[in-house]
DSSP file (Angstrom, degrees, kcal/mol; ACC not computed):
  #  RESIDUE AA STRUCTURE BP1 BP2  ACC     N-H-->O    O-->H-N    N-H-->O    O-->H-N    TCO  KAPPA ALPHA  PHI   PSI    X-CA   Y-CA   Z-CA
    1    1 A X              0   0    0      0, 0.0    95,-2.2     0, 0.0     2,-0.3   0.000 360.0 360.0 360.0 154.0    0.0    0.0    0.0
    2    2 A X  E     -AB  65  95A   0     63,-2.8    63,-2.4    93,-0.2     2,-0.5  -0.939 360.0-141.4-130.2 154.1    1.0    3.6   -0.6
    3    3 A X  E     -AB  64  94A   0     91,-3.1    91,-2.3    -2,-0.3     2,-0.5  -0.965  15.1-160.9-113.7 128.6    0.1    6.9    0.8
    4    4 A X  E     -AB  63  93A   0     59,-3.3    59,-2.7    -2,-0.5     2,-0.5  -0.946   5.4-172.0-110.2 126.9   -0.2    9.9   -1.6
    5    5 A X  E     -AB  62  92A   0     87,-2.8    87,-3.0    -2,-0.5     2,-0.5  -0.983   6.7-176.0-115.8 121.3   -0.1   13.3   -0.1
    6    6 A X  E     -AB  61  91A   0     55,-2.3    55,-3.0    -2,-0.5     2,-0.6  -0.971  15.2-158.7-124.3 130.1   -0.9   16.1   -2.5
    7    7 A X  E     +AB  60  90A   0     83,-2.7    83,-1.2    -2,-0.5     2,-0.3  -0.944  30.4 166.1-104.6 119.3   -0.7   19.8   -1.7
    8    8 A X  E     -AB  59  89A   0     51,-2.8    51,-2.6    -2,-0.6    81,-0.2  -0.815  44.1 -84.4-130.4 165.1   -2.9   21.7   -4.2
    9    9 A X    >   -     0   0    0     79,-0.5     3,-1.5    72,-0.3     4,-0.3  -0.479  42.6-124.9 -65.1 140.5   -4.5   25.1   -4.8
   10   10 A X  G >  S+     0   0    0     47,-0.4     3,-1.6     1,-0.3     4,-0.3   0.861 107.3  59.7 -61.6 -34.5   -7.9   25.3   -3.0
   11   11 A X  G 3  S+     0   0    0      1,-0.3     4,-0.3     2,-0.1    -1,-0.3   0.636 101.9  57.4 -71.3  -9.4   -9.9   26.2   -6.1
   12   12 A X  G <> S+     0   0    0     -3,-1.5     4,-2.2     1,-0.1    -1,-0.3   0.519  79.6  93.7 -93.6  -6.1   -8.7   22.9   -7.7
   13   13 A X  H <> S+     0   0    0     -3,-1.6     4,-2.7    -4,-0.3     5,-0.2   0.898  82.5  48.1 -59.8 -45.9  -10.1   20.7   -5.0
   14   14 A X  H  > S+     0   0    0     -4,-0.3     4,-2.7     1,-0.2    -1,-0.2   0.930 112.7  49.1 -60.4 -45.3  -13.5   19.9   -6.5
   15   15 A X  H  > S+     0   0    0     -4,-0.3     4,-2.1     1,-0.2    -1,-0.2   0.903 113.2  46.8 -59.1 -41.0  -12.0   19.0   -9.9
   16   16 A X  H  X S+     0   0    0     -4,-2.2     4,-2.6     2,-0.2     5,-0.2   0.917 111.8  50.8 -71.2 -41.6   -9.4   16.7   -8.3
   17   17 A X  H  X S+     0   0    0     -4,-2.7     4,-2.0    -5,-0.2    -2,-0.2   0.927 111.8  48.4 -59.4 -44.8  -12.0   15.0   -6.0
   18   18 A X  H  X S+     0   0    0     -4,-2.7     4,-1.7    -5,-0.2    -1,-0.2   0.897 111.2  48.7 -62.7 -42.1  -14.2   14.4   -9.0
   19   19 A X  H  X S+     0   0    0     -4,-2.1     4,-1.0     1,-0.2    -2,-0.2   0.893 111.6  49.7 -66.8 -39.3  -11.3   12.9  -11.1
   20   20 A X  H  <>S+     0   0    0     -4,-2.6     5,-2.7     1,-0.2     3,-0.2   0.849 109.0  52.8 -67.5 -32.9  -10.2   10.7   -8.3
   21   21 A X  H ><5S+     0   0    0     -4,-2.0     3,-1.1    -5,-0.2    -1,-0.2   0.863 103.9  57.3 -68.4 -34.2  -13.8    9.4   -7.8
   22   22 A X  H 3<5S+     0   0    0     -4,-1.7    -1,-0.2     1,-0.2    -2,-0.2   0.790 106.8  48.1 -66.4 -28.0  -14.0    8.6  -11.5
   23   23 A X  T 3<5S-     0   0    0     -4,-1.0    -1,-0.2    -3,-0.2    -2,-0.2   0.369 127.6 -95.1 -96.2   5.3  -10.9    6.3  -11.2
   24   24 A X  T < 5 +     0   0    0     -3,-1.1     2,-0.6     1,-0.3    -3,-0.2   0.612  68.5 151.9 101.8   9.7  -12.4    4.5   -8.1
   25   25 A X      < -     0   0    0     -5,-2.7    -1,-0.3     1,-0.2     3,-0.1  -0.683  19.1-176.7 -77.6 120.5  -10.8    6.3   -5.1
   26   26 A X        +     0   0    0     -2,-0.6     2,-0.3    86,-0.2    -1,-0.2   0.496  57.1  22.4-100.7  -6.2  -13.4    5.8   -2.4
   27   27 A X        +     0   0    0     37,-0.1     2,-0.3    85,-0.1    37,-0.2  -0.984  54.5 159.2-160.6 150.2  -11.9    7.8    0.4
   28   28 A X        -     0   0    0     -2,-0.3     2,-0.5    35,-0.1    35,-0.2  -0.973  32.5-121.7-160.7 161.2   -9.5   10.6    1.3
   29   29 A X  E     -C   62   0A   0     33,-2.3    33,-2.2    -2,-0.3     2,-0.4  -0.958  26.0-163.6-110.7 129.6   -8.7   13.0    4.0
   30   30 A X  E     +C   61   0A   0     -2,-0.5     2,-0.4    31,-0.2    31,-0.2  -0.944   8.7 178.9-119.0 132.3   -8.7   16.7    3.2
   31   31 A X  E     -C   60   0A   0     29,-2.2    29,-3.1    -2,-0.4     2,-0.6  -0.979  28.5-129.6-130.5 144.3   -7.1   19.5    5.3
   32   32 A X  E     +C   59   0A   0     -2,-0.4     2,-0.3    27,-0.2    27,-0.2  -0.835  43.4 168.4 -89.2 121.5   -6.8   23.2    4.8
   33   33 A X  E     -C   58   0A   0     25,-2.1    25,-3.0    -2,-0.6     2,-0.4  -0.782  27.9-137.8-128.5 172.7   -3.2   24.1    5.3
   34   34 A X  E     +C   57   0A   0     -2,-0.3     2,-0.3    23,-0.2    23,-0.2  -0.973  38.8 120.0-131.0 145.2   -0.9   27.0    4.8
   35   35 A X  E     -C   56   0A   0     21,-1.9    21,-2.7    -2,-0.4     2,-0.3  -0.987  36.2-134.4-179.8-175.8    2.6   27.1    3.4
   36   36 A X        +     0   0    0     -2,-0.3     2,-0.1    19,-0.2    19,-0.1  -0.986  15.8 169.6-159.1 156.3    5.0   28.2    0.7
   37   37 A X  S >  S-     0   0    0     -2,-0.3     3,-1.0     4,-0.0    -2,-0.0  -0.047  78.4 -22.0-130.7-124.5    7.7   27.0   -1.5
   38   38 A X  T 3  S+     0   0    0      1,-0.2    48,-0.1    -2,-0.1    -2,-0.0   0.723 127.5  73.2 -65.5 -21.1    9.4   28.8   -4.4
   39   39 A X  T 3  S-     0   0    0      1,-0.1    -1,-0.2    17,-0.0    47,-0.0   0.795  81.8-163.1 -67.0 -29.4    6.4   31.0   -4.5
   40   40 A X    <   -     0   0    0     -3,-1.0    -1,-0.1     2,-0.0    15,-0.1   0.691  43.0 -86.1  54.6  31.1    7.5   32.7   -1.3
   41   41 A X        -     0   0    0     -6,-0.1     2,-0.3    13,-0.1    13,-0.2  -0.260  50.0-111.6  77.6-165.2    4.1   34.3   -0.5
   42   42 A X  E     -D   53   0B   0     11,-1.8    11,-3.6    13,-0.1     2,-0.4  -0.959  20.0 -98.8-159.6 170.9    2.9   37.6   -1.9
   43   43 A X  E     -D   52   0B   0     -2,-0.3     2,-0.3     9,-0.2     9,-0.2  -0.813  32.5-169.2-103.0 147.0    2.1   41.1   -0.8
   44   44 A X  E     -D   51   0B   0      7,-2.7     7,-2.7    -2,-0.4     2,-0.5  -0.922  19.2-129.5-129.4 155.9   -1.4   42.4   -0.1
   45   45 A X  E     +D   50   0B   0     -2,-0.3     2,-0.4     5,-0.2     5,-0.2  -0.915  28.0 173.7-106.6 128.1   -2.9   45.8    0.4
   46   46 A X  E >  S-D   49   0B   0      3,-3.1     3,-1.8    -2,-0.5    -2,-0.0  -0.960  70.2 -20.2-139.6 119.3   -5.1   46.3    3.6
   47   47 A X  T 3  S-     0   0    0     -2,-0.4     3,-0.1     1,-0.3    -1,-0.1   0.880 127.2 -51.2  47.5  46.9   -6.5   49.7    4.6
   48   48 A X  T 3  S+     0   0    0      1,-0.2     2,-0.4     0, 0.0    -1,-0.3   0.421 118.4 107.6  80.5  -1.5   -3.9   51.5    2.6
   49   49 A X  E <   -D   46   0B   0     -3,-1.8    -3,-3.1     2,-0.0     2,-0.4  -0.908  61.1-139.8-113.3 136.1   -1.0   49.5    4.1
   50   50 A X  E     +D   45   0B   0     -2,-0.4     2,-0.3    -5,-0.2    -5,-0.2  -0.776  27.2 173.3 -93.9 135.5    1.0   46.8    2.2
   51   51 A X  E     -D   44   0B   0     -7,-2.7    -7,-2.7    -2,-0.4     2,-0.4  -0.975  30.9-110.5-140.8 157.1    2.0   43.8    4.0
   52   52 A X  E     -D   43   0B   0     -2,-0.3     2,-0.7    -9,-0.2    -9,-0.2  -0.717  16.1-155.7 -91.6 133.8    3.6   40.4    3.2
   53   53 A X  E     +D   42   0B   0    -11,-3.6   -11,-1.8    -2,-0.4     3,-0.0  -0.915  15.2 178.0-104.1 104.8    1.7   37.2    3.3
   54   54 A X        +     0   0    0     -2,-0.7     2,-0.6   -13,-0.2    -1,-0.2   0.896  64.2  53.5 -77.9 -39.5    4.2   34.5    3.9
   55   55 A X  S    S-     0   0    0    -15,-0.1     2,-0.3   -21,-0.1   -19,-0.2  -0.855  73.4-155.5-105.0 125.5    2.0   31.5    4.1
   56   56 A X  E     - C   0  35A   0    -21,-2.7   -21,-1.9    -2,-0.6     2,-0.2  -0.722  26.5-103.0 -99.3 147.2   -0.5   30.8    1.3
   57   57 A X  E     + C   0  34A   0     -2,-0.3   -47,-0.4   -23,-0.2     2,-0.3  -0.469  50.1 163.8 -68.4 136.4   -3.7   28.8    1.7
   58   58 A X  E     - C   0  33A   0    -25,-3.0   -25,-2.1    -2,-0.2     2,-0.4  -0.886  33.5-123.8-140.6 170.4   -3.5   25.3    0.2
   59   59 A X  E     -AC   8  32A   0    -51,-2.6   -51,-2.8    -2,-0.3     2,-0.5  -0.983  18.4-153.2-120.6 136.1   -5.4   22.0    0.4
   60   60 A X  E     -AC   7  31A   0    -29,-3.1   -29,-2.2    -2,-0.4     2,-0.4  -0.942   8.1-165.4-113.6 124.6   -3.7   18.8    1.5
   61   61 A X  E     -AC   6  30A   0    -55,-3.0   -55,-2.3    -2,-0.5     2,-0.4  -0.876   1.4-167.9-105.2 137.1   -5.2   15.5    0.3
   62   62 A X  E     +AC   5  29A   0    -33,-2.2   -33,-2.3    -2,-0.4     2,-0.4  -0.991  11.6 173.1-127.3 126.7   -4.1   12.3    1.9
   63   63 A X  E     -A    4   0A   0    -59,-2.7   -59,-3.3    -2,-0.4     2,-0.6  -0.996  19.1-157.9-136.0 129.2   -5.1    9.0    0.1
   64   64 A X  E     +A    3   0A   0     -2,-0.4     2,-0.3   -37,-0.2   -61,-0.2  -0.943  30.3 158.3-108.3 124.8   -4.0    5.5    1.0
   65   65 A X  E     -A    2   0A   0    -63,-2.4   -63,-2.8    -2,-0.6     2,-0.1  -0.860  46.1 -79.2-138.6 167.4   -4.3    3.1   -2.0
   66   66 A X    >   -     0   0    0     -2,-0.3     3,-1.8   -65,-0.2     4,-0.4  -0.408  46.2-115.3 -67.1 149.4   -3.1   -0.2   -3.3
   67   67 A X  G >  S+     0   0    0      1,-0.3     3,-1.2     2,-0.2     4,-0.3   0.841 113.6  59.3 -58.7 -36.4    0.4    0.0   -4.9
   68   68 A X  G 3  S+     0   0    0      1,-0.2    -1,-0.3     2,-0.1     4,-0.3   0.643 102.2  54.4 -70.2 -12.4   -1.0   -0.8   -8.4
   69   69 A X  G <> S+     0   0    0     -3,-1.8     4,-2.2     1,-0.1    -1,-0.2   0.454  80.4  95.6 -97.0  -2.6   -3.3    2.2   -8.3
   70   70 A X  H <> S+     0   0    0     -3,-1.2     4,-2.8    -4,-0.4     5,-0.2   0.914  81.9  47.3 -58.8 -48.4   -0.6    4.8   -7.6
   71   71 A X  H  > S+     0   0    0     -4,-0.3     4,-2.4     1,-0.2    -1,-0.2   0.882 112.3  49.7 -66.8 -37.4    0.1    5.9  -11.2
   72   72 A X  H  > S+     0   0    0     -4,-0.3     4,-2.1     2,-0.2    -1,-0.2   0.930 113.4  47.5 -60.9 -43.4   -3.5    6.3  -12.1
   73   73 A X  H  X S+     0   0    0     -4,-2.2     4,-2.1     2,-0.2    -2,-0.2   0.925 112.9  47.2 -64.7 -46.3   -4.1    8.3   -9.0
   74   74 A X  H  X S+     0   0    0     -4,-2.8     4,-2.7     1,-0.2     5,-0.2   0.901 111.5  51.9 -64.8 -39.8   -1.1   10.6   -9.5
   75   75 A X  H  X S+     0   0    0     -4,-2.4     4,-2.6    -5,-0.2    -1,-0.2   0.898 107.8  52.2 -61.9 -39.9   -2.1   11.1  -13.1
   76   76 A X  H  X S+     0   0    0     -4,-2.1     4,-1.5     2,-0.2    -1,-0.2   0.904 112.1  45.5 -61.8 -42.5   -5.5   12.2  -12.1
   77   77 A X  H  X S+     0   0    0     -4,-2.1     4,-2.8     2,-0.2     5,-0.3   0.927 113.7  49.1 -65.8 -45.4   -4.2   14.7   -9.7
   78   78 A X  H  X S+     0   0    0     -4,-2.7     4,-1.2     1,-0.2    -2,-0.2   0.896 111.3  48.7 -61.5 -42.0   -1.6   16.0  -12.1
   79   79 A X  H  < S+     0   0    0     -4,-2.6    -1,-0.2    -5,-0.2    -2,-0.2   0.828 121.8  34.1 -71.9 -29.5   -4.1   16.5  -15.0
   80   80 A X  H  < S+     0   0    0     -4,-1.5    -2,-0.2    -5,-0.2    -1,-0.2   0.778 119.2  46.0 -97.6 -28.1   -6.7   18.3  -12.8
   81   81 A X  H  < S+     0   0    0     -4,-2.8     2,-0.4    -5,-0.2   -72,-0.3   0.664  86.7 102.7 -89.7 -16.4   -4.6   20.3  -10.3
   82   82 A X     <  +     0   0    0     -4,-1.2   -74,-0.0    -5,-0.3     7,-0.0  -0.543  30.0 162.6 -80.3 128.1   -2.1   21.7  -12.8
   83   83 A X        -     0   0    0     -2,-0.4    -1,-0.2     2,-0.3     3,-0.1   0.505  52.8-120.6-110.1 -12.6   -2.5   25.3  -13.9
   84   84 A X  S    S+     0   0    0      1,-0.3     2,-0.3     0, 0.0    -2,-0.1   0.459  78.5 111.0  83.8   3.1    1.0   25.8  -15.2
   85   85 A X  S >  S-     0   0    0      1,-0.1     3,-0.9     0, 0.0    -1,-0.3  -0.772  80.8 -86.4-109.4 154.2    1.7   28.6  -12.8
   86   86 A X  T 3  S+     0   0    0     -2,-0.3    -1,-0.1     1,-0.2     0, 0.0  -0.220 111.1  40.3 -56.7 146.6    4.0   28.7   -9.8
   87   87 A X  T 3   +     0   0    0      2,-0.1    -1,-0.2    -3,-0.0     3,-0.1   0.557  66.3 133.9  93.1   7.7    2.4   27.4   -6.6
   88   88 A X    <   -     0   0    0     -3,-0.9   -79,-0.5     1,-0.2     2,-0.2   0.784  62.8-128.9 -63.2 -26.3    0.5   24.4   -8.2
   89   89 A X  E     -B    8   0A   0    -81,-0.2     2,-0.3   -83,-0.0    -1,-0.2  -0.694  15.9 -82.3 117.3-166.2    1.8   22.2   -5.4
   90   90 A X  E     -B    7   0A   0    -83,-1.2   -83,-2.7    -2,-0.2     2,-0.4  -0.938  17.7-141.8-142.9 159.1    3.5   18.9   -4.8
   91   91 A X  E     -B    6   0A   0     -2,-0.3     2,-0.4   -85,-0.2   -85,-0.2  -0.999  16.3-167.5-124.6 129.5    2.7   15.2   -4.6
   92   92 A X  E     -B    5   0A   0    -87,-3.0   -87,-2.8    -2,-0.4     2,-0.5  -0.966   1.3-165.0-118.2 134.4    4.5   12.9   -2.1
   93   93 A X  E     +B    4   0A   0     -2,-0.4     2,-0.3   -89,-0.2   -89,-0.2  -0.985  15.2 168.9-123.3 122.7    4.3    9.1   -2.2
   94   94 A X  E     -B    3   0A   0    -91,-2.3   -91,-3.1    -2,-0.5     2,-0.2  -0.890  36.2-101.3-130.2 158.5    5.3    7.0    0.7
   95   95 A X  E     -B    2   0A   0     -2,-0.3     2,-0.5   -93,-0.2   -93,-0.2  -0.537  26.4-150.7 -75.1 142.6    5.0    3.4    1.8
   96   96 A X        -     0   0    0    -95,-2.2     3,-0.1    -2,-0.2    -1,-0.0  -0.981   6.9-168.2-116.8 120.8    2.3    2.4    4.3
   97   97 A X        -     0   0    0     -2,-0.5     2,-0.3     1,-0.3    -1,-0.1   0.883  66.9  -3.0 -78.0 -39.4    3.2   -0.6    6.4
   98   98 A X        -     0   0    0     10,-0.1     2,-0.4     2,-0.0    -1,-0.3  -0.989  52.6-164.4-157.0 142.4   -0.2   -1.4    7.9
   99   99 A X        -     0   0    0     -2,-0.3     9,-2.9    -3,-0.1     2,-0.4  -0.994   9.0-173.2-129.4 135.6   -3.7   -0.1    8.0
  100  100 A X  B     -E  107   0C   0     -2,-0.4     2,-0.6     7,-0.2     7,-0.2  -0.992  20.4-138.2-131.7 126.5   -6.4   -1.1   10.6
  101  101 A X     >  -     0   0    0      5,-2.9     4,-2.4    -2,-0.4     5,-0.2  -0.743  15.1-151.2 -78.7 120.3  -10.1   -0.1   10.5
  102  102 A X  T  4 S+     0   0    0     -2,-0.6    -1,-0.2     1,-0.2     9,-0.0   0.892  88.1  53.2 -64.2 -42.2  -10.9    0.7   14.0
  103  103 A X  T  4 S+     0   0    0      1,-0.2    -1,-0.2    -3,-0.1    -2,-0.0   0.926 127.8  16.3 -59.6 -47.9  -14.6   -0.2   13.8
  104  104 A X  T  4 S-     0   0    0      2,-0.1    -2,-0.2     7,-0.0    -1,-0.2   0.572  92.8-123.3-107.1 -12.8  -14.1   -3.7   12.4
  105  105 A X     <  +     0   0    0     -4,-2.4    -3,-0.1     1,-0.2     6,-0.1   0.540  55.8 155.4  79.0   3.6  -10.5   -4.6   13.0
  106  106 A X        -     0   0    0     -5,-0.2    -5,-2.9     4,-0.1     2,-0.3  -0.324  29.8-143.9 -64.1 148.9  -10.0   -5.3    9.3
  107  107 A X  B >   -E  100   0C   0     -7,-0.2     3,-1.4    -3,-0.1     4,-0.3  -0.855  40.0 -28.0-121.8 152.9   -6.5   -4.9    8.2
  108  108 A X  G >> S+     0   0    0     -9,-2.9     3,-2.0    -2,-0.3     4,-1.0  -0.164 125.9  11.6  55.8-129.7   -4.5   -3.6    5.1
  109  109 A X  G >4 S+     0   0    0      1,-0.3     3,-0.6     2,-0.2    -1,-0.3   0.831 130.8  52.2 -50.9 -38.8   -6.4   -3.9    1.8
  110  110 A X  G <4 S+     0   0    0     -3,-1.4    -1,-0.3     1,-0.2    -2,-0.2   0.739 106.2  56.5 -69.5 -21.8   -9.7   -4.7    3.4
  111  111 A X  G <4        0   0    0     -3,-2.0    -1,-0.2    -4,-0.3    -2,-0.2   0.659 360.0 360.0 -88.2 -14.2   -9.4   -1.6    5.6
  112  112 A X    <<        0   0    0     -4,-1.0   -86,-0.2    -3,-0.6    -1,-0.2   0.454 360.0 360.0-103.4 360.0   -9.0    0.8    2.8
């Protein structure tokens, strides 16, 4: 099993969720997060004063899937989240050693 963590722009969330649903992803965890990379934030004007916004709003998706489904999942995220502009985000893929569904005690593939 693999865990995919994707950091994307918030306005792309619905498109990504729909694309993942179409390829059979049945569950995910979504968090509103803030951060920056090469984008380094931006300046905003508030009541006539300019100030620097260091951390930009992003959405973090966490999906645990079977190893054989990783490429389809990554491609769906890439195709729908990409704008071609700086700040589109990142995708991280890590190994998952064990999954346990708390309600039933099912493990690994049966738990996801």
